[in-house]
C-alpha positions as CSV (number, residue, x, y, z in Angstrom):
1,M,-14.3,-27.5,11.2
2,K,-11.3,-25.6,9.7
3,K,-10.7,-28.1,6.8
4,P,-14.2,-28.0,5.3
5,L,-14.3,-24.2,5.7
6,V,-11.1,-23.8,3.7
7,A,-12.4,-26.1,1.0
8,L,-15.7,-24.3,0.9
9,M,-14.0,-21.0,0.5
10,S,-11.9,-22.4,-2.3
11,A,-15.0,-23.7,-4.1
12,V,-16.9,-20.5,-3.7
13,A,-14.0,-18.5,-5.2
14,L,-13.8,-20.8,-8.2
15,S,-17.4,-22.0,-8.7
16,P,-20.5,-19.8,-9.2
17,T,-23.0,-22.4,-8.0
18,L,-23.8,-24.0,-4.6
19,A,-23.7,-27.4,-6.2
20,A,-20.1,-26.9,-7.3
21,A,-19.2,-25.8,-3.7
22,Q,-20.8,-28.9,-2.3
23,A,-18.9,-31.1,-4.8
24,A,-15.7,-29.4,-3.8
25,L,-16.3,-30.2,-0.2
26,A,-16.7,-33.9,-1.1
27,V,-13.6,-34.2,-3.3
28,A,-11.2,-31.6,-1.8
29,A,-8.0,-33.1,-0.6
30,P,-7.3,-32.9,3.1
31,V,-5.5,-29.7,4.2
32,E,-2.2,-30.4,5.9
33,A,-1.3,-27.9,8.6
34,P,1.8,-26.0,7.5
35,A,5.0,-26.2,9.5
36,S,5.4,-23.3,11.9
37,G,6.2,-20.1,10.0
38,D,5.2,-21.5,6.6
39,S,2.8,-19.4,4.4
40,P,0.4,-19.7,2.8
41,T,-1.7,-22.7,3.5
42,S,-2.5,-24.7,0.3
43,V,-5.2,-27.1,-0.7
44,V,-5.6,-28.9,-4.0
45,S,-9.2,-28.5,-5.2
46,S,-11.0,-29.7,-8.3
47,P,-8.8,-31.0,-11.2
48,G,-5.6,-29.0,-11.6
49,V,-6.5,-26.1,-9.4
50,K,-4.4,-25.2,-6.4
51,V,-5.8,-22.8,-3.9
52,S,-3.7,-20.9,-1.3
53,V,-5.0,-19.0,1.7
54,S,-3.0,-16.4,3.5
55,G,-3.5,-13.2,5.5
56,Y,-2.6,-11.2,8.5
57,V,-4.2,-9.4,11.5
58,R,-2.7,-6.1,12.9
59,T,-3.8,-4.5,16.1
60,L,-2.4,-1.1,16.9
61,F,-2.0,0.8,20.2
62,S,-1.3,4.5,19.6
63,T,-0.8,7.4,22.0
64,V,-0.2,11.0,21.0
65,F,1.7,13.4,23.3
66,D,-0.7,16.3,22.6
67,S,-1.5,19.7,24.1
68,P,-5.3,20.0,24.7
69,S,-5.1,23.7,23.7
70,D,-3.9,22.8,20.2
71,S,-7.0,21.0,18.9
72,D,-10.2,19.3,20.1
73,F,-9.4,16.1,18.1
74,I,-5.7,15.6,17.9
75,G,-4.5,13.1,20.5
76,Q,-7.8,13.0,22.3
77,Y,-8.5,9.4,21.5
78,D,-5.5,7.3,22.5
79,G,-6.0,3.6,22.6
80,F,-6.4,0.4,20.5
81,Q,-7.6,0.1,17.0
82,M,-7.8,-2.6,14.4
83,A,-5.3,-1.7,11.7
84,D,-5.9,-4.6,9.3
85,A,-7.7,-8.0,9.1
86,R,-6.7,-9.2,5.7
87,L,-7.7,-12.5,4.1
88,K,-6.1,-13.5,0.7
89,V,-7.1,-16.4,-1.5
90,D,-5.2,-17.5,-4.6
91,A,-6.4,-20.0,-7.1
92,R,-4.0,-21.3,-9.8
93,R,-4.3,-23.5,-12.8
94,G,-1.7,-23.7,-15.5
95,A,-0.6,-20.2,-16.5
96,S,-3.5,-18.5,-14.9
97,R,-4.2,-17.1,-11.4
98,V,-7.2,-15.7,-9.6
99,H,-6.6,-13.5,-6.6
100,V,-9.1,-12.1,-4.1
101,A,-8.3,-10.1,-0.9
102,L,-10.7,-8.8,1.7
103,D,-9.9,-6.5,4.6
104,G,-12.3,-6.5,7.6
105,A,-10.7,-3.5,9.3
106,V,-10.8,-0.5,7.0
107,D,-10.7,2.8,8.8
108,H,-13.4,4.9,7.2
109,R,-13.6,8.5,8.6
110,A,-16.7,10.6,8.2
111,S,-14.4,13.5,7.1
112,D,-11.0,14.9,7.5
113,N,-9.7,16.2,10.9
114,T,-12.3,14.3,12.9
115,A,-12.4,11.2,15.1
116,Q,-15.9,10.3,13.8
117,G,-16.0,7.2,11.6
118,E,-16.2,3.5,11.7
119,I,-14.3,0.3,10.8
120,D,-15.8,-1.6,7.9
121,A,-15.0,-4.4,5.5
122,R,-14.0,-3.9,1.9
123,L,-12.7,-5.7,-1.1
124,T,-9.1,-4.6,-1.6
125,E,-8.0,-6.8,-4.5
126,A,-9.8,-9.0,-7.1
127,F,-8.1,-9.8,-10.3
128,V,-7.3,-12.6,-12.8
129,E,-3.7,-12.9,-14.1
130,H,-2.4,-14.9,-17.1
131,A,1.2,-15.5,-18.2
132,L,1.2,-14.7,-21.9
133,V,5.0,-15.4,-22.1
134,D,6.3,-17.1,-19.1
135,G,8.2,-14.7,-16.9
136,Y,8.3,-12.0,-19.7
137,L,4.7,-10.9,-20.1
138,K,1.7,-11.2,-17.8
139,L,-1.8,-9.8,-18.2
140,T,-3.7,-8.7,-15.1
141,A,-7.3,-7.5,-15.2
142,G,-9.5,-6.5,-12.2
143,Q,-8.9,-4.5,-9.1
144,F,-5.3,-4.1,-8.0
145,E,-2.6,-1.6,-6.9
146,A,-0.6,-0.5,-9.9
147,P,3.1,-0.5,-9.1
148,F,4.3,3.1,-8.8
149,D,6.8,3.6,-5.9
150,A,8.9,1.2,-3.8
151,E,7.2,2.1,-0.5
152,E,3.8,1.0,-1.6
153,E,5.3,-2.1,-3.4
154,T,6.2,-3.3,0.1
155,S,3.4,-5.4,1.5
156,T,1.9,-4.1,4.7
157,E,2.9,-7.2,6.7
158,D,6.5,-6.8,5.6
159,L,6.9,-3.2,6.7
160,V,9.8,-2.5,9.1
161,F,7.8,0.2,10.9
162,T,4.2,0.1,12.0
163,D,3.0,1.9,8.8
164,H,4.1,3.4,5.5
165,A,6.1,6.7,5.4
166,V,4.2,10.0,5.7
167,E,4.8,11.0,2.0
168,S,3.1,7.8,1.0
169,R,0.2,7.5,3.5
170,G,-0.3,11.1,4.6
171,V,-1.6,12.1,8.0
172,H,-4.6,10.1,9.2
173,G,-7.3,10.2,11.9
174,V,-6.4,12.0,15.0
175,E,-2.6,12.0,14.5
176,G,-2.5,15.6,13.4
177,Y,-3.9,17.9,10.7
178,N,-5.0,15.4,8.0
179,L,-3.1,15.3,4.8
180,S,-3.4,13.1,1.7
181,G,-0.4,11.1,0.8
182,L,1.1,10.7,-2.7
183,S,0.7,7.0,-3.2
184,L,-1.8,5.4,-5.5
185,D,-5.0,3.7,-4.3
186,Y,-6.4,0.4,-5.5
187,Q,-7.9,0.9,-8.9
188,V,-9.8,-1.1,-11.6
189,G,-8.2,-1.8,-14.9
190,V,-5.7,-3.9,-16.8
191,M,-1.9,-4.2,-16.6
192,L,1.0,-5.8,-18.5
193,S,4.0,-6.7,-16.4
194,S,7.0,-9.0,-16.0
195,D,8.7,-11.0,-13.4
196,P,12.3,-9.9,-12.6
197,L,14.3,-10.7,-15.7
198,Y,18.0,-11.4,-15.2
199,F,20.7,-11.5,-17.9
200,G,24.5,-11.9,-18.2
201,P,26.7,-13.7,-15.7
202,G,24.7,-15.0,-12.7
203,A,21.4,-14.8,-14.6
204,D,20.4,-18.3,-13.7
205,S,20.8,-17.8,-10.0
206,G,19.3,-14.3,-9.9
207,S,22.6,-12.7,-9.0
208,G,23.3,-10.7,-12.1
209,F,21.8,-7.6,-13.7
210,G,18.1,-7.6,-14.2
211,L,15.0,-5.6,-14.8
212,A,11.2,-5.7,-14.2
213,Y,8.5,-3.5,-15.8
214,S,4.7,-2.8,-15.5
215,V,2.3,-0.7,-17.5
216,A,-1.3,-0.2,-16.4
217,A,-4.4,1.5,-17.7
218,T,-7.1,2.0,-15.0
219,N,-10.1,4.2,-14.2
220,G,-8.0,6.4,-12.1
221,N,-10.6,7.0,-9.3
222,A,-11.0,5.0,-6.1
223,A,-11.8,1.3,-6.6
224,R,-14.9,1.6,-4.3
225,D,-16.5,3.9,-6.9
226,A,-19.0,2.0,-9.1
227,Q,-17.6,3.3,-12.4
228,N,-15.1,5.8,-13.9
229,D,-15.4,9.4,-12.9
230,N,-15.1,10.5,-16.6
231,D,-14.3,9.0,-20.0
232,A,-10.5,9.2,-19.7
233,L,-8.2,6.5,-18.4
234,A,-5.3,6.8,-16.0
235,Y,-1.9,5.4,-17.0
236,T,0.8,4.1,-14.6
237,A,4.2,2.7,-15.5
238,R,7.2,1.5,-13.5
239,L,10.6,0.2,-14.4
240,S,13.0,-1.4,-11.9
241,L,16.7,-2.1,-12.6
242,M,18.4,-4.7,-10.3
243,Y,21.7,-6.1,-9.5
244,G,21.0,-9.4,-7.9
245,P,19.1,-9.2,-4.6
246,W,21.4,-6.4,-3.4
247,V,20.5,-3.2,-5.3
248,T,17.3,-2.1,-7.0
249,L,16.8,1.3,-8.7
250,G,13.2,2.1,-9.6
251,A,11.2,4.9,-11.4
252,G,7.5,5.3,-11.7
253,Y,5.2,7.6,-13.7
254,H,1.4,8.3,-13.3
255,H,-1.0,10.4,-15.4
256,N,-4.6,10.9,-14.5
257,E,-7.6,13.2,-15.1
258,L,-9.9,13.3,-12.0
259,T,-13.4,14.7,-12.3
260,T,-15.4,15.8,-9.3
261,G,-18.8,17.4,-8.7
262,A,-22.3,16.9,-10.2
263,P,-23.3,18.1,-13.7
264,P,-23.1,20.8,-14.9
265,D,-20.7,22.0,-12.1
266,R,-17.9,19.4,-12.8
267,L,-14.2,20.2,-12.5
268,T,-11.4,18.1,-14.0
269,L,-8.0,17.9,-12.3
270,R,-5.0,16.9,-14.5
271,R,-2.5,15.0,-12.3
272,D,1.0,14.0,-13.2
273,A,3.3,12.2,-10.7
274,M,6.8,10.7,-10.7
275,A,8.6,8.5,-8.2
276,F,12.3,7.6,-7.9
277,D,13.7,5.1,-5.4
278,L,16.7,3.1,-4.4
279,R,16.9,0.0,-2.3
280,A,20.1,-1.7,-1.2
281,S,21.0,-4.6,1.1
282,A,24.3,-6.2,2.3
283,Y,25.5,-8.0,5.4
284,G,22.2,-7.7,7.2
285,V,22.0,-3.9,6.6
286,H,19.2,-2.5,4.5
287,V,18.5,1.0,3.2
288,L,15.6,2.5,1.2
289,G,15.3,6.0,-0.2
290,Q,12.4,7.5,-2.2
291,F,11.3,10.8,-3.8
292,V,7.8,11.5,-5.1
293,A,6.7,14.6,-7.0
294,Q,3.1,15.4,-8.0
295,S,1.6,18.2,-10.0
296,D,-2.2,19.1,-10.2
297,D,-3.8,21.5,-12.7
298,V,-7.5,22.4,-13.0
299,V,-8.4,22.1,-16.6
300,E,-11.6,24.2,-16.9
301,V,-10.8,27.2,-14.6
302,K,-7.4,28.8,-15.3
303,A,-7.8,31.1,-12.3
304,E,-7.6,28.0,-10.0
305,P,-4.1,27.6,-8.6
306,S,-1.8,24.9,-9.9
307,I,-0.4,22.9,-6.9
308,D,2.9,20.9,-6.8
309,A,3.5,18.4,-4.0
310,R,6.7,16.8,-2.9
311,G,7.6,14.0,-0.5
312,Y,10.6,11.8,0.3
313,H,12.0,9.5,2.9
314,A,15.1,7.6,3.8
315,Q,15.3,4.7,6.2
316,V,17.9,2.2,7.4
317,W,17.3,-1.1,9.4
318,F,19.3,-4.0,10.6
319,D,18.9,-7.8,10.9
320,A,19.9,-8.2,14.6
321,P,20.1,-11.5,16.5
322,H,17.0,-13.1,18.2
323,G,14.5,-11.9,15.5
324,L,15.1,-8.2,16.4
325,T,15.1,-5.5,13.7
326,P,15.9,-1.9,14.8
327,G,15.5,0.9,12.3
328,Y,15.3,4.7,11.7
329,R,13.3,6.6,9.2
330,F,13.3,10.3,8.1
331,A,10.3,11.3,6.1
332,H,8.9,14.6,4.7
333,L,5.7,15.6,2.9
334,D,4.8,19.1,1.5
335,P,1.4,18.9,-0.3
336,T,1.8,22.5,-1.5
337,V,5.5,23.0,-2.1
338,G,4.6,25.1,-5.1
339,V,1.4,27.0,-5.5
340,D,0.8,29.0,-8.8
341,A,-2.0,31.3,-7.7
342,Q,-2.9,34.8,-9.0
343,D,-3.2,36.1,-5.5
344,P,0.3,35.8,-3.8
345,V,-1.3,36.2,-0.3
346,A,-3.6,33.2,-1.0
347,A,-0.6,31.2,-2.2
348,E,1.4,32.0,0.9
349,R,-1.6,31.0,3.1
350,I,-2.0,27.7,1.3
351,D,1.6,26.8,1.6
352,T,1.7,26.1,5.4
353,D,1.2,22.3,5.6
354,A,4.6,20.8,5.3
355,I,5.4,18.0,7.8
356,T,8.6,16.1,8.8
357,V,8.6,12.9,10.8
358,H,11.6,11.2,12.5
359,T,10.8,7.6,13.5
360,V,12.8,5.1,15.5
361,G,11.5,1.6,15.6
362,L,12.1,-1.9,16.9
363,S,10.5,-5.0,15.5
364,A,10.6,-8.4,17.2
365,T,9.5,-11.7,15.6
366,L,9.2,-14.8,17.8
367,P,11.2,-17.6,16.2
368,G,8.9,-20.3,14.8
369,E,5.8,-18.3,15.6
370,V,3.4,-16.0,13.6
371,L,3.5,-13.2,16.1
372,T,5.5,-10.0,15.4
373,V,5.6,-7.0,17.7
374,K,6.6,-3.5,16.4
375,A,7.2,-0.4,18.5
376,N,7.8,3.1,17.1
377,Y,8.4,6.5,18.5
378,S,7.8,9.4,16.0
379,V,8.9,13.0,16.4
380,V,6.4,15.0,14.3
381,L,7.3,18.5,13.1
382,E,4.7,20.7,11.3
383,D,5.2,24.0,9.5
384,K,5.9,26.7,12.0
385,A,2.7,28.5,10.9
386,R,0.6,25.7,12.5
387,A,3.0,23.9,14.8
388,I,1.3,21.6,17.3
389,D,2.4,18.9,19.9
390,N,1.7,15.5,18.4
391,D,4.7,13.3,18.9
392,R,3.5,9.7,18.8
393,V,4.1,6.2,20.2
394,D,2.8,3.2,18.3
395,V,2.8,-0.4,19.3
396,L,1.7,-3.0,16.8
397,F,0.8,-6.7,17.3
398,Q,0.8,-8.6,14.0
399,G,0.0,-12.2,13.2
400,A,0.6,-13.4,9.6
401,F,-0.2,-16.8,8.1
């Protein structure tokens, strides 16, 4: 049953009619099971099209060492949850590629600081990509995550820890007082980018100096919205400088105008953000450091406070024997590090939401298997004005194919 199913999915992704799907079932080449650990599974469909299927499933157990007197929602719901159920399909022909990704385990909360919500399925990525100049210039159009910072460029299944750093993801669910992270969401638009381009000695083997770039124009609001929130586009750019596979220095910039509310009571927020990061690897030791700054200004109402946010993290991990990977991460997020308000009392009251997280983790991958288990212990430190007990243990079971 698996072989016809894969062929049918391939045909549906590439053909708009049921007849084309049935024809693909009849002519699709047999799918050969990949060797253990190989990814993704590939099948050659109708003339010249190669379809690849991959994905991952992540199940998380989380427990928060809370004090019941602190809150009626923080740490009151320890247990299991589906973190991800991602299915990705790629179809290639010549210099073009179509990519579609679905996630069947998206955590959708009813509001901040509540346990009320549900898990639903959503489209995460859907785009067409064409190499205009092989390796040097690619055009991407559709729904994607524009490259901005190194942390979010790391695929979820490749994370050393159970989740992204706090300055990127924020504080979710019942982990603590909810905060928005500084990373960018999936958006709809177009992008020009390159593969890593190496030059000088060692260029042919990818061991010399190199660079990669991307420039994107998108709607700027969440991809789940049916259309843009105003008539202005958001712009995101990233440049990475590399020395072989050992050192990468990156910088990103993002500009957006976000509009909220219903006419005539609409407000536009002008947002500018920058990211700087450094990644280095040698002799099985890996380090990653990142700094993100964001500034928000309300355009129409000058009395509204301007808010600056800052976040950063540094982490180190090791390739140990037997598929083990121990690591440590220090991360900090202050969503209101600078508040330019006319009322100094209000500004002081707003600026009480900084959070620091120390995380130690251990990842274990079974040799020749798809299963990876990751265990983290996080010491969480809030601003003293609203300090709570919410240290956390997370255990993640991940299967990738």
